[in-house]
Each structure stands twice: as structure tokens, then as C-alpha cells.
N, C-alpha and C positions, 0 to 999 in steps of 0.2 A: 582445576578445576577446567579442563579445552577442553569443548567442542571437536564434537565428534564432524568431522566434515567432510564430504572427502570432494567437493568442490569451491575454490572463495563462498560465502557469506558475504554483504556489505550491510550494516548498519545504517539509517542515517534514518535524518528529518532535516520537513520547508523548512522557512520560511515564509508566505507567502502575504497578500495584501488583503487576504478574503481567502473563507472559508468556501465560495461557489465555485469546484474547478474547475467546470467549463468555461468561464471568465476571468476568474483569478488568474494571479502570475507570479510563481516566485521571487524573494529577494534576498537570499539565504541560503544557499544547504550547505551540507556537509555528509560527506559520508564516510564510513571507517570498511575499510575490506580490507577480511580479514580467513587467511589463506589456510592451506590443512595444514601444515606443519607448523603454527602457529603464530605466524610473522605478521604484520597486521601495515594496513594503506590509510595515509588521508586522502581525502581533496574537498577543501573548505575555501566559498565562493560565494562574494555578496552578488545579487545578478539584475542585471537595472532592468524594469519589467512592461518602462515602455509608456509606463499609464502610472499615474498621481500614489500614492497610500497613501489609505485614509489615515485619520488620527487616530481610527482606535482601533489600529490594528497598529499603527506605526509604536501606541500604550502598552499594549501589550511583549511587542514584541525588540521593542528598539530602536529597531531604524528606520531611519525617515529620508525623504527622499537627498538631504543631501548628500548626505551616504551613499549613496547607487546613483549620485548621478553619472562619476566619471565609472564608473561597474560595466561589465562588458554584459552583453544582450547572449539572455540563451542561447536564441541559433549562433553567439559565436565562440559558445564553450559545448555546444549538443552532439556535435562530431565528436570530439576529445570523452565525449562523457560516457557517452555509446562506447567509443567501446573498454573504457576505465569498465564501466560496467559489463562488458559482454563476458556470459559465462559463468556468470555470479545469481547462485541464487540471493534473496531477498533479507532482513528483517526490521523489525521499528515497534514502533509504539502507536498503535492508531491508524499502522500504513495502507495495511487493509479501507478503510472507509476514509480516508481522504489523500495522504500521501501519493501514495501505486498512484492511481485516477487519474492527480493532477501531475505528478511524472508522465505519466501518459502521454498525457494535455499539450505540454512543453517541447517534449518533444515531437508527435505530427503537428503541431503546427511548424515545428522548425522542418519538418517536407523528411523528415528520420520517422522509419515503418517500424518503430523501436516492438524491436518482440518479447512481450514476456512466456512464450513457450518452453516448454523442458526446464523451469522457472520453479523452484524449492518460495512460499512464502513465511514466514513466520512472527506471529502475532504477537510480542508477547502483551500489552494490551487485551488479548480474549482469555489471554490464559489467567490474563492476574487477574479477571473476571470472573473470569469462574470461579475461583477459585478465591480473592481478594478485591472485591468489588469497593476501586478505592481508582487515587489519577497515579499517574507517574511520580512525581515527590516522593505521595505515601506507600506506593510499593519500591523507590530505592530504603526508603529510611523501612518497610518493610522486611527487608529482601537483605539490603546488604547493609545495617545500621547506620546508615551513611544521614544527610541532608543534602538536599541536588544544594551545590548554588549556583547566582548567574541560570535558573529553571529560565526555558522559554527561549536560551541563546539556542541555535544547530548544533552545537559539540556541546557543551556540556549536555544535553538530551542523550545525543547519539550515544556517546559517553556509559552514561545511565542506563539504561535503555543495553547497550554491552552485557551492560555486573550480571541488570535482573536477571536478563536470562540466564547467564551460567549460576546464575541463585536457587531463579526456578527447578530447571533442572533438575540442583543436586538437592529440595528440598522436596521435588512432590517425583521425586523417581519411584519407579514401582506400580504409582496410587496412580486406578482408576479414575474419567471424570467423566459425570455424565449432566449435560445439560440441563439445568433443571430448566427450561422453559419448552425442551421440545423433547425433551426425555428422551436423547439422542446417550447412547453409550460411546467411547472412544475405545481408543489401547493404552492401556499402563502406559503413561512419562516416561522419553527414554531419552537420552541421548541420540538421534537418529532423527537427521530434519527430517526424511520424508513420515516420521510421527507427527513430527510435530509438526508439517504441510497440515496433514490431515485436521491437526489437530482447529487448524487457524483459518485453511485457507483450505475446506475442501466442495467448496459447493459456491464457491466467483466464477459467474459465468463473465459476466463485465463491472471493473471497478465505482462502477457507478451502482450498483446494483440494482438499475431495474430488472435483470435476470440470474436467476441462481438458477443452481440442478435438485432437482426432485429427488428421493430418498431413491429412484429407481435408474438414476444418471441419466436425465430427457433438459431438458433446457426449458425451464415456465418462467413466461411470464413477475412480476417480480410487486407487476405497479396498474396499476391505473383498472381501468374493468373490467382489463381478460385478468389480474392476477389469480396465481395458479394455475390458466393454462398453458398449454403443449406451446409455445415455441411454434413449432412450423405446425398443428393442427390454424392456430393465426392468422399465418400467411399464407396458409392453402384454403381455410375459407375466407378469409376477410384480408383480400389479396393489396386494395386501396392501406391499411394497418400502416406496409411499411413504409410507398409512401410522404403519408405523417409521418411517422415515427422520424423521419430523416428529415424531412423539414423543421422539427418544433427544437424544443432547448433543449432538449439532451448533449452528451458528450461525444467526441469524437470516437472514442473506445468504443459505447455503446451501439452505436452510428456503422460503426468494424464490424462488430458482432454479430451484430445482428445481418447484413450484409454478407459474414463466414455459413449465416447456417442461412440465408436462401440459396444460397449458389452451393451449398453443400446436397441444398432439394434436388435443387434445377441440373447437378449431376448424375441424382439417387440414380 
């Protein structure tokens, strides 16, 4: 079964110095770009994060300071990588919760305003957890009948996710999904990137999750004392909150998104 693509779909995975996407850095990436005609192209690269890799992270992914001391920095590869990703949708396993936010942060730190507009985001983990709550190794075994060798290496995880998504579409084709937590009912699963995007990424405003879309399609805060409140109302009634947010330890992507909303209000 081939994915029904109207434009390239990039599967990717990042290995990093840690799990704080506002502070941590990429040490290796793997991108598999699948084209509508069925051909594909890889980009796999170790990256010098310009900071020590914590021992606990090295134990997890097997990449140590010695392995990346001669590797390029992300800034050195950012322009070429942005060109490679231009015009593509994204897919992966838990990319919405971690990989995309960190990737956006890296591009912004490199001085590239990497746009996520007009892209679809397909997260195989979200589909998997809605159907069969487990991890990638279990998903690979369940959907593909294979044991995932070299788990937590970027290229192996990307290849496994590519196969898992295809198998998920085959298995769940035509089935409706209901989110057990929220009661939300989704369109039946189909080999259609728009539907899969709606299923896995519809509510996202910023990838750190500080803001989400409510059921009316309006931005609301998803953290702190203003959780559940309309972002525009908070900015209108408490103007100093914007300045506090910009100075606080939030991701650059979150700050950029809040600025976009504030500018939109100004030009209304």
C-alpha cells in the first residue's frame, strides 16, 4: 500500500541532548522524504550541539561527545535542511510533543524563520495511542509483525514509523475514532493526509502546547492561571501578561505565536 500523497511527506526523528526543547539541542537527525510518485530520499546527519551531551542522554541514544566533536553545527546545515524540507508535510512518532518543537527552536536559533504554515502533521503515535496505547517498538511488532532492531537510533526509528503508518492506514481504514478522554469523534480513517492531520494535530497553536484551539477554533491558553481562557481576552484585559510571557522561559515558537495573535488584534 502506497501513501496517497499530494506533496512530499517527511518522516523524521531527532536524537538530542535532553528533553527540554527550549534549551536542549539536536545531536543527530534522520529525515525520510517520501514523494507522491513513491520514490524517497534520506538525510541523516550527526550534529555538534555546542554543549556537552549529558551521560544519561548518551546512554539512551548511544551518541557521545567524541562522536560529534567534528560534526557540523545545526546552524551550518540549517539552510540546506530548510530547503530540503520546503513544501513538505511532516510525519513521525511523537513529533508533535517533542521533535517538531525542538526542530523549530533550532531553526529559529539559526536565524531561519522556518514556517509551519500550510503543512500537515501526521503523528503515528497519536493514532497508535488512540487505538493501541504502547510505544514504537510495540507498535512495530503489532502492526508490522517485526522486532525493531537498533531502537532509539534515528534512522531505525524513522524507517519503523514509515512502515507503522502505512500499516495503521491499512488496518483502520474506514473505522471511526472517538477520543476516550474528550469524547471527540473524528472522521473515519482513510489514506488521506488531511484526515490524518485532523486526527493528530488539529488543536495545535504552538508546539509547546501553551495554547490550543478550543471547539470553536479560537486560541485559548492551555497552562497556568489563564488555562481555558481566550488568548485575545487575556491580552486585552491584562496587557502586561504579554511582556511577562516574552521574558519567561517559554519556547521561541510559543513567543512568536503569541506575538502573531497580538499583531492580529492590533490590525483588526
